[in-house]
Legacy VTK file of the C-alpha trace (Angstrom):
# vtk DataFile Version 3.0
C-alpha trace
ASCII
DATASET POLYDATA
POINTS 67 float
-15.430 -91.230 12.160
-13.569 -91.573 8.948
-14.349 -95.123 7.862
-17.325 -97.391 7.508
-15.660 -100.099 9.591
-14.936 -97.768 12.509
-18.494 -96.462 12.424
-19.903 -100.002 12.527
-17.676 -100.915 15.489
-18.581 -97.715 17.348
-22.337 -98.146 16.900
-22.221 -101.879 17.690
-20.206 -101.371 20.868
-22.357 -98.401 21.898
-25.314 -100.790 21.871
-23.348 -103.502 23.703
-23.725 -106.023 20.861
-21.278 -108.772 19.987
-20.078 -109.217 16.417
-21.737 -112.617 16.331
-25.114 -111.282 17.481
-25.099 -108.361 15.042
-23.950 -110.528 12.139
-26.645 -113.162 12.641
-29.302 -110.494 13.178
-28.596 -108.907 9.778
-28.106 -112.259 8.045
-24.372 -112.408 7.432
-21.511 -114.505 8.799
-19.543 -113.113 11.752
-16.360 -113.342 9.678
-17.936 -111.091 7.046
-18.870 -108.504 9.666
-15.315 -108.655 11.003
-14.001 -107.946 7.523
-16.331 -104.945 7.216
-15.198 -103.632 10.591
-11.547 -104.028 9.623
-12.134 -102.350 6.241
-11.127 -105.439 4.301
-14.508 -105.528 2.520
-16.942 -102.742 1.748
-20.551 -103.689 2.573
-23.100 -103.548 -0.218
-25.921 -101.014 0.022
-28.403 -103.655 1.204
-26.159 -104.623 4.129
-25.519 -100.967 4.996
-29.276 -100.381 5.056
-29.742 -103.316 7.445
-26.942 -102.061 9.682
-28.295 -98.527 9.719
-31.807 -99.729 10.500
-30.697 -102.059 13.281
-28.146 -99.717 14.831
-30.305 -96.623 14.204
-27.317 -94.546 13.221
-27.469 -90.733 13.391
-27.065 -90.543 9.603
-30.308 -92.482 9.233
-32.193 -90.332 11.743
-31.110 -87.114 10.010
-32.580 -88.322 6.727
-36.001 -89.161 8.177
-38.897 -86.754 8.074
-40.189 -85.716 11.468
-43.892 -85.007 11.296
LINES 1 68
67 0 1 2 3 4 5 6 7 8 9 10 11 12 13 14 15 16 17 18 19 20 21 22 23 24 25 26 27 28 29 30 31 32 33 34 35 36 37 38 39 40 41 42 43 44 45 46 47 48 49 50 51 52 53 54 55 56 57 58 59 60 61 62 63 64 65 66
């Protein structure tokens, strides 16, 4: 995937989550999430961390230590 917005959409849909549910779960407005997904806004690091944690993206798993 070549954009943050596309990656968010892919991971959200893969987990069968609505925009509204995901947005409220991470503490943002659904319109803000829509803007991230459409690449109109770039999410701040804090929001990206919440998204990665909730969606458990592969990028996050690769960075974790497995002991």
